[in-house]
N, C-alpha and C positions, 0 to 999 in steps of 0.2 A: 822139753824146753819150748819147742814150737807150739805144742798144745797150750801151754801156759800163756805164751805170747798171744795166741789167737783168742783165748778167753779174756785176757786183759783188754785187747783191742775191741772185742765185742761189748764188754761192759762199758768201756769208755764211750763207744758210739751210742749205746743205749742211754747213757747218762746225759749225753749232749743233745739228744733229740727230744724236743718238747712238743713238736707239732705246731701248726699255725705260725711258723717262723718266729716263735717265742714272743710274739706281740701280746698275746692274751695271757701270758703266764703271770700270776700274781696280781696284786692290786696297784703296783707302781709301774710307771712307764718304763719300757725297755725298747730302745730304738732298733728297728730292723728296716732296711730299705728293700722291699720285695722287688726282685728283678732289676735292682739298681735304679729304681725310680728316684727322681729328684723333687717331685711334688706328691706328697702323701697326705691323704685325708682320712680321718677316722670318724666313723659313725658314733653317735652318742653311746651306744651300747658297748663299743670297743675302746672307748677312751680310758686312759689310765692317768692317775694323778702324779704330779711332780711335787716333790718335797725337798726342802733344804736349800733352795736357791737364794743366796744372799752374798753380800760382799761390800767392800768400801765404795762409796759414791765417788765417781770421777769428779763431780762438780764441787764437792765440799769435803775438805780434809776432816777426818775424824767422824764422819757420819757413815752409817751403813744403809744399804738398800736391801730390802728383802721382798720376796714374792708375797710373804704374809702381809706386807703393807697394803696390798691391793686385794684384800678379801672381797669376794663378790663381784670382782671386775674381770672382764675379758682382758688378758694380758698378751701382748705381742712382744715376744722375746727376740731381739735382733742381736746376733753375734757378729761383731765387727772388729776391725782394727784400723788405726789411723794410717797404717802402712799399706792398706788394701785398696787398690784402684777401684774395684767395683763398689766398695763401701762408700766412696766419695759421691757416687751417683745415687746410691741407695739411701743414704742418711737423710737427705732432704725429703725423700719420698716417705720415710718413716715419720718425719715431722708432719707431713700432710695427713697421714693416717691418724696421728695423735690429735691434730687440730680438728679434723672432721668428725672423729668418732669419740673423742674424749668426753663430750657432753652425754654420750650414750652409755657411759660406764666402761670405756676402753682405756687401757694404759699401755703405752709402748715402754719397754724396759730394755735398754741396751746392755750388752756385755762386751767390754773392750778386752780382747785377748792378745796374748803374745806381744805385749808392750814392755819396753825396758824401763819406763818411768811413767808416772801419771801425767806428765807435762804434755806429751803428744796427744793423748786422748782428750785432755782438757782443752787444748788449743783447737783440736778437731771440732769439738762441740761448740766452742765459742765462735770460731770462724764461720760456722754454718748456721749459727743462731738456733741451735737445737735445744729445746726446753725439756725434753724427756730425760729421766735419770738413766745413768749407765753405771754398771758395776765395773770397777777396775779389777781385772783378773789376769795378772801377768802370767801365771802358771797354767791357767785354764781349769783350775780346780773346781770352779762353780759349775762347769759343764758336766761334772759327775752326777748332777741332778737329772741329767738326760742320759741315763745309762745306755751305753752303746753308740752315742752320737760321735761320729768321727771328729776328733779335735782339730783336724786340719781343714775342715769344711767351713771356710770363711769367704764370703758371708753366708750365714744361714739364718732362717727365721722359724720360730716355733710359736704357734698360736695356741693359747690355752683358753678354755672356756671359763665360765664364772666360777666353777669349782676347781679350777687350775688343773684340769685334765687336758691332755694333749689332743687338740682337735685337728691340727695340721702341722706338717713339717715341710719346709722349703729349703732345699740344699743348693740354692742358687740366688743370685741377685734378683731383687724385685723392684717393682714400682708400685705406687699407691693403688692403682687400679687392679693390680693382682690381688691385693688384700682386702680392699674396702667391701666388696660383696660378702665375703666370708665373715669378716669382723662384724659387719652390721647384722648378719644372720645370727651369729653367736650372741651378740648383745641383746637380741630380741627373744632369745630362749628364756623360758621360765626358770 
């Protein structure tokens, strides 16, 4: 019995180890925070695509927002909640990013998570005069597009290049100057 248990544990351990912290496994993005880092940058060769990100638009009942709506654009995905104190500071900073880099082909896309109704996020956007779209995601289901991203990490920001591959992940609140150099660099990529 002990020998069988040892074999099962060995097989389990071998199946779970993929090397390189599983970041490079497959063609789709799989999140891993090496050494617990909160600011992670991916070189072009290591970037993985994100698929299936969509949901109802906070701003307009009956309309959906999808990552596919922004083909060929750099997309700054900001995960936020109207209940989140750091998000109150960060949201106007995301608007600055949108205003300054939108003409360069950049789109900020919010995801409002853990909300009990769309009213809170809708008021949050209106009160702060935020023009960028946000997905209403009460359950956090849209975050499945970012396989392995901790669902309780709010605020978080994920920057996608023009091919919608993950170029950077920030697991903390940001200001515009944290993002603008990176976003401009990605917008200038061929």
